[in-house]
C-alpha atoms as one frame of an Amber mdcrd trajectory, in Angstrom:
protein
 -60.169  55.526 -42.884 -56.602  56.898 -45.087 -53.136  55.028 -44.068 -50.153
  56.477 -45.230 -46.863  53.922 -44.702 -43.232  54.964 -45.438 -40.251  52.071
 -46.021 -36.440  53.690 -45.774 -33.595  51.806 -45.342 -32.720  53.207 -41.922
 -29.110  53.469 -42.665 -27.335  55.557 -45.638 -23.479  56.952 -46.256 -22.806
  60.222 -46.890 -22.715  60.795 -50.488 -24.736  58.077 -51.523 -28.690  58.485
 -52.221 -31.794  57.988 -50.055 -34.744  56.525 -51.500 -37.450  56.624 -49.480
 -42.184  55.039 -49.737 -45.335  55.974 -49.191 -48.018  53.475 -49.154 -51.469
  55.268 -49.361 -54.824  52.337 -48.305 -58.180  53.926 -48.732 -57.237  56.579
 -51.072 -55.967  57.132 -54.129 -53.245  59.144 -55.157 -54.538  59.355 -58.728
 -57.744  61.937 -56.861 -58.362  65.460 -58.228 -56.645  67.410 -56.197 -54.474
  65.078 -53.852 -51.389  66.409 -53.155 -48.420  64.001 -52.341 -45.644  65.547
 -50.100 -43.046  65.323 -47.701 -41.404  66.523 -44.708 -38.504  65.478 -42.502
 -37.724  66.656 -39.233 -33.880  66.792 -38.471 -32.664  66.069 -34.413 -33.044
  69.963 -32.976 -35.735  71.315 -35.753 -38.573  72.502 -37.196 -40.645  71.004
 -39.792 -38.864  70.799 -43.569 -40.996  70.738 -45.744 -39.301  69.053 -48.792
 -41.129  69.272 -51.497 -44.480  67.205 -53.299 -46.136  65.046 -56.174 -50.030
  65.966 -57.024 -52.508  63.236 -58.833 -51.492  64.587 -61.876 -47.697  63.190
 -62.107 -46.814  67.416 -61.536 -44.773  68.126 -58.786 -43.605  70.751 -56.572
 -40.060  71.197 -55.266 -38.933  73.133 -51.619 -36.101  75.090 -53.145 -32.867
  74.273 -50.736 -33.694  70.799 -51.873 -34.402  71.242 -56.021 -30.690  70.015
 -57.113 -30.905  66.801 -54.840 -34.561  66.092 -54.798 -37.003  63.131 -57.546
 -40.427  63.248 -56.773 -42.362  59.865 -58.376 -44.779  57.770 -58.282 -46.122
  53.877 -59.226 -50.029  54.342 -59.378 -50.797  50.247 -59.719 -48.890  49.982
 -55.952 -51.007  53.243 -54.636 -47.448  54.683 -53.560 -44.954  57.011 -53.745
 -41.389  57.875 -53.750 -38.954  60.146 -52.813 -35.743  60.369 -53.727 -32.559
  62.809 -52.290 -29.320  62.129 -53.360 -25.585  63.087 -52.164 -26.529  62.664
 -49.005 -25.055  64.555 -45.094 -24.671  64.054 -42.395 -27.260  67.162 -42.498
 -30.120  64.775 -44.358 -30.470  62.880 -41.270 -33.943  63.191 -39.913 -37.680
  61.656 -39.473 -39.208  61.409 -42.773 -42.447  62.325 -43.151 -44.844  61.412
 -45.936 -48.514  63.531 -46.195 -50.978  63.684 -48.113 -53.595  66.184 -48.302
 -57.369  66.930 -50.652 -59.308  69.971 -49.484 -58.959  70.099 -45.926 -58.745
  66.478 -45.238 -54.919  65.422 -43.991 -53.131  62.745 -43.423 -49.533  61.682
 -41.838 -47.834  58.956 -41.872 -45.908  57.962 -38.276 -42.157  58.825 -40.397
 -39.392  56.897 -40.749 -35.835  57.642 -39.382 -33.194  58.489 -41.716 -29.509
  58.382 -40.509 -26.841  59.452 -43.357 -23.324  58.125 -41.228 -20.058  56.312
 -42.343
């Protein structure tokens, strides 16, 4: 059973950089045609797609967040990471990672990140 597990800082101060990592088990992030995404849900709002890094290391970004987001991966550790720069309280959310291959779709349980001074 494929498992994804997010790990994050919990609390970040405004203007700092948020970094969340997703560790993948029982799947390999370099398997052809797999896509590894980040999604978040802010209080009282719906799910917001942040972007992805794919099996080849190519990335795609939500245009509204593109200037502040970067994606990276560590293939040796089979994990991928989101960095969100210059955070504000509006970036407070539960951050989820997702893995997709064809019709198979896997989610992490989410990690709460709060932006506050």
